[in-house]
C-alpha positions as CSV (number, residue, x, y, z in Angstrom):
1,M,-151.0,-84.2,223.1
2,A,-153.5,-83.1,225.8
3,Q,-155.2,-85.9,227.7
4,V,-158.8,-84.9,227.2
5,R,-161.1,-86.2,229.9
6,P,-164.5,-87.6,228.9
7,G,-166.8,-84.8,228.0
8,D,-169.3,-83.6,225.3
9,G,-166.5,-83.0,222.8
10,L,-167.8,-79.5,222.1
11,N,-164.8,-77.9,223.6
12,A,-161.9,-80.1,222.4
13,S,-158.4,-78.6,222.4
14,Q,-156.9,-77.1,219.3
15,P,-153.3,-76.7,218.1
16,G,-151.9,-73.6,219.8
17,D,-154.0,-73.8,222.9
18,P,-152.0,-72.5,225.9
19,I,-150.1,-74.9,228.1
20,V,-149.0,-73.8,231.6
21,A,-147.0,-75.6,234.3
22,V,-148.7,-75.5,237.7
23,P,-148.2,-77.5,240.9
24,G,-148.9,-81.1,240.0
25,G,-148.0,-80.9,236.3
26,Q,-149.0,-79.2,233.0
27,I,-152.4,-78.1,232.0
28,E,-153.9,-77.1,228.6
29,G,-156.4,-74.4,228.6
30,R,-158.4,-72.9,225.7
31,S,-157.6,-69.8,223.5
32,L,-160.3,-67.2,223.4
33,A,-160.9,-64.4,220.9
34,A,-159.1,-62.3,223.5
35,G,-157.1,-64.0,226.2
36,A,-157.5,-67.6,227.4
37,V,-159.4,-69.8,229.9
38,F,-158.2,-72.6,232.1
39,K,-160.8,-74.7,233.9
40,S,-160.8,-77.3,236.7
41,I,-157.3,-76.7,237.9
42,P,-156.7,-78.7,241.1
43,Y,-155.5,-76.4,243.9
44,A,-155.5,-79.2,246.6
45,A,-155.7,-82.9,246.8
46,P,-159.1,-84.6,246.6
47,P,-160.5,-84.4,250.1
48,V,-161.7,-88.0,250.1
49,D,-161.2,-91.1,252.4
50,D,-158.9,-90.2,255.2
51,L,-158.7,-86.6,254.0
52,R,-162.5,-86.1,254.5
53,W,-162.8,-83.4,257.2
54,K,-159.2,-82.5,257.2
55,E,-157.3,-79.4,256.1
56,P,-156.8,-79.2,252.3
57,A,-153.6,-81.2,251.4
58,P,-151.1,-80.4,248.6
59,V,-152.0,-81.2,245.0
60,K,-151.2,-84.7,243.8
61,P,-149.1,-84.7,240.7
62,W,-150.2,-86.1,237.4
63,T,-148.4,-87.3,234.3
64,G,-148.8,-85.8,230.8
65,V,-150.8,-82.7,230.1
66,R,-154.1,-82.3,232.0
67,D,-157.0,-81.0,229.9
68,A,-158.3,-77.7,231.4
69,G,-161.0,-77.0,228.8
70,E,-164.2,-77.9,230.8
71,F,-165.5,-77.3,234.2
72,G,-164.7,-80.0,236.8
73,A,-167.2,-81.5,239.2
74,S,-169.2,-79.4,241.6
75,C,-168.6,-80.1,245.3
76,A,-170.9,-82.7,246.7
77,Q,-174.2,-81.1,247.9
78,I,-177.8,-81.9,248.6
79,D,-180.3,-81.2,245.9
80,A,-182.4,-78.2,246.9
81,Q,-183.9,-77.9,243.4
82,W,-182.4,-74.4,242.6
83,N,-179.0,-76.1,242.5
84,K,-180.1,-79.4,240.8
85,A,-177.5,-79.0,237.9
86,A,-174.7,-78.6,240.4
87,A,-175.9,-81.3,242.7
88,D,-176.2,-83.8,239.8
89,K,-172.5,-83.1,239.0
90,G,-171.3,-83.1,242.6
91,R,-168.6,-85.2,244.1
92,E,-166.1,-84.9,246.9
93,D,-163.2,-84.7,244.5
94,C,-164.0,-81.0,243.6
95,L,-161.2,-78.7,244.8
96,F,-160.7,-76.9,241.4
97,L,-160.4,-73.3,240.3
98,N,-161.0,-71.7,237.0
99,I,-159.0,-68.8,235.4
100,W,-159.9,-66.3,232.7
101,T,-157.2,-63.9,231.3
102,P,-157.8,-60.8,229.2
103,E,-154.8,-61.5,226.9
104,W,-152.6,-64.4,226.0
105,P,-149.7,-64.6,226.1
106,A,-149.7,-62.1,229.0
107,K,-147.8,-58.9,228.3
108,A,-148.2,-57.4,231.8
109,R,-149.3,-58.5,235.2
110,R,-153.0,-57.7,235.7
111,P,-155.1,-57.3,238.9
112,V,-156.7,-60.5,240.0
113,M,-160.3,-61.0,241.1
114,V,-161.1,-64.2,243.1
115,W,-164.8,-65.2,243.2
116,L,-166.6,-67.2,245.9
117,H,-170.0,-68.5,244.8
118,G,-173.1,-68.4,247.0
119,G,-175.5,-71.1,248.0
120,G,-175.7,-71.0,251.8
121,N,-172.4,-72.8,252.0
122,M,-174.5,-75.9,251.2
123,G,-174.9,-75.6,247.4
124,G,-173.6,-74.0,244.2
125,S,-170.5,-74.2,242.1
126,A,-167.7,-72.1,240.6
127,G,-168.9,-73.2,237.2
128,L,-172.6,-73.6,237.6
129,A,-175.2,-71.2,239.0
130,G,-178.5,-73.0,239.2
131,A,-179.1,-74.3,235.7
132,R,-177.1,-71.5,234.0
133,D,-173.6,-72.7,233.0
134,V,-172.9,-69.2,231.6
135,L,-173.5,-67.0,234.6
136,F,-170.0,-67.4,236.1
137,D,-168.3,-67.5,232.7
138,S,-165.9,-64.6,233.3
139,Q,-164.7,-63.7,229.8
140,R,-166.7,-60.4,229.8
141,L,-165.5,-59.4,233.2
142,A,-161.9,-60.3,232.4
143,S,-162.0,-58.2,229.2
144,H,-162.0,-55.1,231.5
145,G,-158.3,-55.8,232.1
146,V,-158.3,-58.3,235.0
147,V,-157.6,-61.9,235.6
148,V,-160.6,-63.7,237.1
149,V,-160.5,-66.8,239.3
150,T,-163.6,-68.7,240.4
151,V,-163.3,-71.3,243.2
152,N,-165.0,-74.5,244.3
153,Y,-164.9,-75.2,248.1
154,R,-166.4,-78.0,250.2
155,L,-170.0,-77.5,251.1
156,G,-172.6,-78.7,253.7
157,L,-171.5,-81.5,256.0
158,F,-168.3,-82.1,253.9
159,G,-167.2,-78.5,254.4
160,F,-168.6,-77.5,257.8
161,L,-168.9,-80.5,260.1
162,A,-167.5,-79.8,263.6
163,H,-167.0,-82.6,266.1
164,P,-165.0,-83.1,269.3
165,E,-163.1,-86.0,267.7
166,L,-162.2,-83.8,264.7
167,T,-161.0,-81.1,267.1
168,A,-158.9,-83.6,269.0
169,E,-157.1,-84.9,265.9
170,S,-156.5,-81.4,264.5
171,P,-153.0,-79.9,265.0
172,H,-154.8,-76.6,265.5
173,H,-157.4,-78.0,267.9
174,A,-160.1,-76.8,265.6
175,S,-162.8,-78.3,263.4
176,G,-165.7,-77.4,261.2
177,N,-164.4,-74.8,258.8
178,Y,-163.0,-77.0,256.0
179,G,-164.8,-75.0,253.3
180,I,-163.2,-71.8,254.7
181,L,-159.8,-73.5,254.8
182,D,-160.3,-74.5,251.1
183,Q,-160.8,-70.9,250.3
184,V,-157.6,-70.0,252.1
185,A,-155.8,-72.7,250.2
186,A,-157.1,-71.3,246.9
187,L,-155.9,-67.8,247.9
188,K,-152.5,-69.2,248.7
189,W,-152.5,-71.0,245.3
190,V,-153.3,-67.7,243.6
191,K,-150.5,-65.9,245.5
192,E,-148.0,-68.5,244.4
193,N,-149.1,-69.2,240.9
194,I,-151.2,-66.5,239.3
195,A,-148.2,-64.8,237.8
196,R,-148.0,-67.7,235.4
197,F,-151.3,-66.5,234.0
198,G,-150.5,-62.9,233.8
199,G,-152.0,-62.0,237.2
200,D,-150.4,-59.8,239.9
201,P,-150.2,-61.8,243.2
202,N,-149.8,-58.5,245.1
203,N,-153.1,-57.1,243.8
204,V,-155.9,-59.6,244.6
205,T,-159.6,-58.6,245.1
206,L,-161.7,-61.2,246.9
207,F,-165.4,-61.0,245.9
208,G,-168.4,-63.1,246.5
209,Q,-172.2,-63.3,246.8
210,S,-174.6,-64.5,249.5
211,A,-172.7,-67.2,251.5
212,G,-169.7,-66.4,249.4
213,S,-170.0,-62.8,250.5
214,Q,-170.4,-63.9,254.1
215,D,-167.2,-66.0,253.6
216,V,-165.4,-62.9,252.3
217,G,-166.2,-61.3,255.7
218,L,-165.0,-64.3,257.6
219,L,-161.8,-64.3,255.6
220,L,-161.3,-60.6,256.3
221,A,-161.6,-61.4,260.0
222,S,-159.2,-64.4,259.8
223,P,-155.6,-64.4,260.8
224,L,-154.8,-66.8,257.9
225,T,-155.3,-64.3,255.1
226,R,-152.7,-61.7,255.9
227,G,-151.0,-60.7,252.6
228,L,-153.5,-62.7,250.5
229,I,-156.3,-60.1,250.1
230,H,-155.8,-56.5,249.0
231,H,-159.4,-55.4,248.2
232,A,-162.8,-57.0,248.9
233,I,-166.3,-56.9,247.6
234,E,-169.3,-58.3,249.5
235,E,-172.5,-58.8,247.5
236,S,-175.6,-59.5,249.6
237,G,-173.9,-61.1,252.6
238,T,-172.0,-60.1,255.7
239,V,-170.8,-61.7,258.9
240,I,-174.4,-61.1,260.2
241,V,-177.2,-62.8,258.2
242,S,-180.8,-62.8,259.3
243,S,-179.8,-61.4,262.7
244,E,-177.5,-64.5,263.2
245,V,-173.8,-64.3,264.0
246,T,-171.2,-67.0,263.8
247,P,-171.7,-69.5,266.6
248,P,-168.9,-70.8,268.8
249,R,-167.1,-74.1,268.2
250,A,-168.7,-75.7,271.2
251,K,-172.2,-75.2,269.7
252,R,-171.0,-76.6,266.3
253,E,-169.4,-79.6,268.0
254,Q,-172.6,-80.4,269.9
255,E,-174.5,-80.3,266.6
256,G,-171.8,-82.6,265.1
257,V,-172.4,-85.2,267.8
258,Q,-176.1,-85.0,267.3
259,L,-175.7,-85.4,263.5
260,A,-173.4,-88.4,264.1
261,A,-176.2,-90.0,266.2
262,K,-178.6,-89.5,263.3
263,F,-176.2,-91.6,261.2
264,N,-176.2,-94.3,263.9
265,A,-172.6,-93.8,264.6
266,P,-171.2,-95.6,267.7
267,A,-170.5,-93.7,270.9
268,T,-166.8,-93.6,270.2
269,G,-165.0,-93.6,266.9
270,Q,-167.8,-91.6,265.3
271,I,-165.6,-89.8,262.8
272,K,-164.0,-93.1,261.7
273,F,-167.5,-94.4,261.2
274,L,-168.6,-91.4,259.2
275,R,-165.5,-91.5,257.0
276,G,-166.5,-95.0,256.1
277,L,-169.9,-93.8,254.7
278,S,-170.4,-93.1,251.0
279,T,-170.9,-89.6,249.7
280,D,-174.5,-90.4,249.0
281,A,-175.1,-91.7,252.5
282,I,-173.7,-88.4,254.0
283,L,-175.9,-86.4,251.6
284,K,-179.0,-88.4,252.4
285,G,-178.5,-87.8,256.2
286,S,-177.8,-84.1,255.8
287,P,-180.1,-81.4,257.2
288,G,-182.1,-79.5,254.6
289,Y,-181.1,-76.3,252.9
290,G,-183.5,-73.9,254.7
291,R,-181.9,-71.5,257.1
292,G,-184.2,-72.6,259.9
293,E,-183.2,-76.2,259.6
294,P,-181.9,-77.6,262.9
295,M,-178.2,-78.6,262.9
296,R,-177.8,-77.0,259.5
297,P,-174.0,-77.0,258.9
298,G,-172.1,-73.7,258.7
299,A,-169.0,-71.8,259.8
300,G,-168.1,-71.5,263.5
301,V,-165.6,-69.7,265.7
302,D,-163.1,-72.5,265.6
303,G,-160.1,-70.8,267.2
304,Y,-158.0,-71.2,264.0
305,A,-159.5,-70.0,260.8
306,V,-162.0,-67.9,262.8
307,V,-160.5,-67.0,266.1
308,K,-163.0,-64.4,267.4
309,Q,-166.7,-63.6,266.7
310,P,-166.4,-61.9,263.3
311,A,-169.1,-59.3,264.0
312,L,-167.0,-58.1,266.9
313,V,-163.8,-58.2,264.8
314,F,-165.5,-55.8,262.4
315,K,-167.1,-53.6,265.1
316,E,-163.6,-53.2,266.7
317,H,-161.9,-52.6,263.4
318,Q,-159.6,-55.6,263.7
319,E,-160.3,-57.1,260.3
320,L,-157.9,-56.7,257.3
321,P,-157.6,-53.0,256.7
322,V,-158.4,-53.2,253.0
323,P,-160.8,-51.2,250.8
324,L,-164.3,-52.7,250.6
325,I,-167.3,-52.5,248.4
326,I,-170.4,-53.8,250.2
327,G,-174.0,-53.8,249.2
328,N,-177.4,-55.6,248.7
329,N,-180.3,-55.9,246.4
330,G,-183.4,-53.8,246.8
331,R,-185.8,-56.7,247.4
332,E,-183.7,-59.6,248.5
333,A,-186.7,-61.6,249.8
334,T,-190.4,-61.1,250.9
335,L,-191.9,-62.4,254.1
336,P,-194.8,-64.7,253.2
337,G,-198.2,-64.5,254.9
338,G,-199.4,-60.9,254.5
339,P,-199.8,-58.2,257.2
340,E,-200.5,-60.5,260.1
341,A,-197.3,-62.4,259.4
342,L,-195.4,-59.2,259.3
343,K,-196.8,-58.0,262.6
344,K,-195.9,-61.2,264.3
345,A,-192.4,-61.2,262.9
346,L,-191.8,-57.6,264.1
347,E,-193.2,-58.4,267.6
348,A,-191.0,-61.4,267.9
349,F,-187.9,-59.5,266.9
350,Y,-188.4,-56.1,268.5
351,G,-190.4,-57.0,271.6
352,D,-191.4,-53.9,273.5
353,R,-190.1,-51.8,270.6
354,A,-192.4,-53.3,268.1
355,E,-194.6,-50.3,267.9
356,Q,-191.7,-48.3,266.5
357,A,-191.2,-51.0,263.9
358,F,-194.9,-51.0,263.0
359,K,-194.7,-47.4,261.9
360,M,-191.7,-48.1,259.7
361,Y,-193.1,-51.1,257.9
362,G,-196.7,-50.0,257.5
363,V,-198.4,-52.2,260.1
364,D,-201.8,-51.1,261.5
365,G,-202.4,-48.5,258.8
366,A,-199.0,-46.8,259.0
367,S,-197.2,-45.8,255.8
368,P,-194.0,-47.7,255.0
369,D,-191.1,-46.6,252.8
370,T,-192.6,-45.6,249.5
371,Y,-189.6,-46.2,247.2
372,A,-191.2,-48.5,244.7
373,P,-188.2,-50.8,244.1
374,H,-188.3,-51.7,247.9
375,G,-191.8,-53.2,247.6
376,G,-194.3,-53.3,250.5
377,G,-193.7,-53.8,254.2
378,N,-193.2,-57.6,254.0
379,A,-190.5,-57.2,251.4
380,Q,-188.9,-54.3,253.3
381,W,-188.7,-56.2,256.6
382,E,-187.5,-59.4,255.1
383,T,-184.8,-57.6,253.1
384,D,-183.7,-55.5,256.1
385,N,-183.5,-58.6,258.3
386,F,-182.0,-60.9,255.7
387,M,-179.3,-58.6,254.3
388,R,-179.8,-54.9,254.1
389,C,-179.5,-53.7,257.7
390,A,-176.4,-55.8,258.3
391,T,-174.9,-54.3,255.2
392,V,-175.6,-50.8,256.5
393,I,-174.2,-51.7,259.9
394,V,-171.0,-53.1,258.6
395,A,-170.5,-50.2,256.2
396,N,-170.9,-47.8,259.1
397,W,-168.4,-49.7,261.2
398,R,-165.8,-50.0,258.6
399,S,-166.0,-46.6,257.1
400,V,-164.8,-45.0,260.4
401,K,-161.3,-46.3,259.6
402,F,-161.1,-48.0,256.2
403,P,-162.2,-47.0,252.7
404,T,-165.7,-48.3,252.1
405,W,-168.2,-47.9,249.3
406,E,-171.8,-49.0,249.7
407,Y,-174.4,-49.8,247.0
408,E,-177.9,-51.1,246.5
409,F,-179.0,-52.7,243.3
410,T,-182.7,-52.0,242.4
411,R,-183.0,-52.2,238.6
412,A,-185.3,-55.2,237.9
413,P,-188.7,-55.9,236.4
414,E,-191.8,-56.0,238.5
415,P,-193.5,-57.7,240.3
416,A,-190.4,-59.5,241.6
417,G,-188.0,-56.6,241.9
418,A,-184.3,-57.1,242.5
419,V,-184.3,-60.3,244.4
420,H,-181.5,-62.2,246.0
421,S,-178.7,-63.0,243.5
422,W,-180.2,-60.7,240.9
423,E,-177.1,-58.5,240.5
424,M,-174.7,-61.3,239.6
425,Q,-175.7,-61.3,235.9
426,Y,-174.7,-57.6,235.7
427,V,-171.4,-58.2,237.5
428,F,-170.3,-60.9,235.1
429,G,-172.0,-59.4,232.1
430,N,-174.0,-62.5,231.3
431,L,-177.6,-61.1,231.2
432,F,-180.6,-63.5,231.3
433,R,-183.3,-63.5,228.8
434,G,-185.9,-60.7,229.4
435,V,-183.5,-58.2,230.8
436,N,-180.9,-58.0,228.0
437,Q,-182.1,-54.6,226.9
438,P,-179.8,-51.7,226.0
439,A,-180.3,-50.1,229.4
440,D,-179.4,-53.4,231.1
441,R,-176.3,-53.9,229.0
442,S,-175.2,-50.3,229.7
443,L,-175.7,-50.8,233.5
444,S,-173.8,-54.1,233.4
445,D,-170.9,-52.4,231.6
446,Q,-170.9,-49.7,234.3
447,V,-171.0,-52.2,237.1
448,M,-168.2,-54.2,235.6
449,E,-166.2,-51.0,235.2
450,Y,-166.7,-50.0,238.8
451,W,-165.8,-53.5,240.0
452,T,-162.6,-53.7,237.9
453,N,-161.6,-50.2,238.6
454,F,-161.8,-51.1,242.3
455,A,-159.7,-54.2,241.6
456,K,-157.0,-52.1,239.9
457,T,-156.8,-49.2,242.3
458,G,-158.9,-49.8,245.4
459,N,-161.3,-47.1,244.3
460,P,-164.3,-47.9,242.0
461,N,-164.3,-44.5,240.3
462,G,-162.7,-43.6,237.0
463,S,-163.3,-42.8,233.4
464,S,-166.7,-41.3,232.6
465,L,-168.6,-43.2,235.4
466,P,-170.8,-41.2,237.7
467,N,-168.9,-40.5,240.9
468,W,-169.4,-43.0,243.7
469,P,-168.7,-41.2,247.0
470,K,-167.1,-43.0,249.9
471,H,-169.4,-44.1,252.7
472,D,-169.2,-42.5,256.1
473,P,-171.6,-43.1,259.0
474,T,-172.9,-39.5,259.0
475,A,-173.9,-38.9,255.4
476,A,-174.1,-42.7,254.7
477,A,-173.8,-42.1,251.0
478,Y,-174.3,-45.1,248.7
479,I,-174.9,-45.7,245.0
480,D,-178.2,-47.1,243.8
481,F,-177.9,-49.1,240.6
482,A,-181.4,-48.0,239.6
483,S,-183.6,-48.2,236.5
484,D,-182.1,-45.0,235.1
485,G,-178.5,-46.0,235.9
486,P,-176.3,-45.3,238.9
487,V,-177.7,-42.6,241.3
488,V,-176.1,-41.4,244.5
489,R,-178.4,-41.5,247.6
490,E,-177.9,-41.2,251.4
491,G,-179.0,-43.0,254.5
492,L,-180.2,-46.4,253.2
493,H,-183.2,-47.3,255.4
494,K,-181.5,-45.3,258.1
495,N,-184.2,-45.2,260.8
496,A,-185.2,-48.8,260.3
497,C,-181.6,-50.0,260.4
498,E,-180.7,-48.0,263.5
499,L,-183.7,-49.6,265.3
500,Y,-182.5,-53.0,263.9
501,E,-179.0,-52.5,265.2
502,S,-180.3,-51.5,268.7
503,A,-182.3,-54.7,268.8
504,L,-179.3,-56.8,267.8
505,E,-177.2,-55.2,270.6
506,R,-180.0,-55.9,273.1
507,T,-180.0,-59.6,272.0
508,A,-176.2,-59.8,272.2
509,A,-176.2,-58.3,275.7
510,K,-178.5,-61.1,276.9
511,E,-176.3,-63.9,275.7
């Protein structure tokens, strides 16, 4: 008999539900019309008490059969409103993963897709996306012949606090990237155990969105993931976000000392003091969610999980040599404040080259890009700076040596357009109200087919799908998931992104 944890009783186990042995003990999932689902599987020990701010430890065993029919807790996180549902269910005991299979019992080993959720590495969940429990339900995606895994990882100060005392106690002389190390531990768990669920441990596609996509890039640049990742998909996120690259450990450590002072920690023994604080106390003292927040926790070049500036790793072709799909949405964000705000932002970023930027973004009477899904100049600049130009840059770097496919997603109703996170509903096949039209369902089916073809073979093309050409820096071909379906285009914001890259290089040269 399964040991059902307290829940709403709507998803109670039934006779014949699948039971699988995993590290720690047995779990009981749920049978689906096709396949099965197993939720809240522990892949590491609870990172609490003395394990707070340490590498993920081995799973602790349990007795009996553990119920795996409902999502486990989200990882502890501040409430930034968009993530209220996940924050309300957050706790530090959260290192769980969820698995969907296309058939049960498995008759053959299927390609595996491992998902890293977004949320700025400060919020979100493998089971919850905002208030929508269903978004990351992967039954539709798995039905295309893959095993899908979604992963929780430590967030905010719990996942990304660096501090000299943590570095000193680390066997690797590193600190700050605990959320990244959780992701590595989950990939190792998949490598060692996914065959029990019908997955092929030698065919794993890592994919993610926003911060999860940025983390995919960090993991491609990490020495800890050799043999764990065979294909990768980055959705609206690279190792460069809003013109920022991954800071060095020393900077992150300095921020950690300043944060400890905010908690009134003593001059020495600060980490012992912080480990003695409650989860709620840590959250209450955390920096806010906004990207401009001082001392906002995030990944750093720690010398262990991330040994070198990831942007340089990609530029020098030293990352994992695996096929990559990379892309962004057509209107990720819009700079508030109108024309004057846009002019000031361009002057601040481009300096003596601002006049060139003015012409591209429609400042002082110039005509900006007129492709309607891109919006006006404020939307174009904010999208270029936030996500799009970094996507173009990384696609150009990688495609010199490694198979790369670029996309942009633009199908969305006006006036908002395809904002940040918009494409996820199409990737998982769980369309929101208002866009569940026949054309949306058709496009979602095509996106899922491209993504799962890629997971199977390392190439998104196949069946009757429109051909998606490989990217190269010259033609710079990409596919636009547009209102009328997939359309091949070339040179996504080419002139604007070339100017953007030159500005980034000038900034880097000064540092």
